[in-house]
C-alpha positions, 0 to 999 in steps of 0.5 A: 167291300166295307170293313167293320171296325170294332168300336171302343167308347169311353165314358166321358161323364163327369163321374167317370172322368173324375175317377180317372178316365182322362188317364184311361183315354191316353192308355187306350189310345197308346194301346191302339197305337202300339198294336197297330189297331187304329184302322181297325177300331173306331175309338171315341168318347160318349157322354155318360153311360148311366153307370156312374157308381161303377165307373170308370166305364168303357164300351167294347162293341157295346159290352160295358166294362166297369170299375176300370183302372190303368192295369185292368184296362190293358188286360180287358183290351188284350182279351177284346183284341185277341181275335184280330 
């Protein structure tokens, strides 16, 4: 039986990247490492979600989270992975 992985997608559009997604990529990756979630999660980037005015953006199993910063992203990840 194949295990369905959670999907975490970070916007790599130029607007989100200019607003700090480069640092957020590192934070998400470190979070996944620190919480031993690498085998349960497919973390990858995607070009522009189309939410440029409210970036940086992240998709968690399809749900878009906007206006992220270094503090809010950890709280959002904690909530998302609480059920694992």
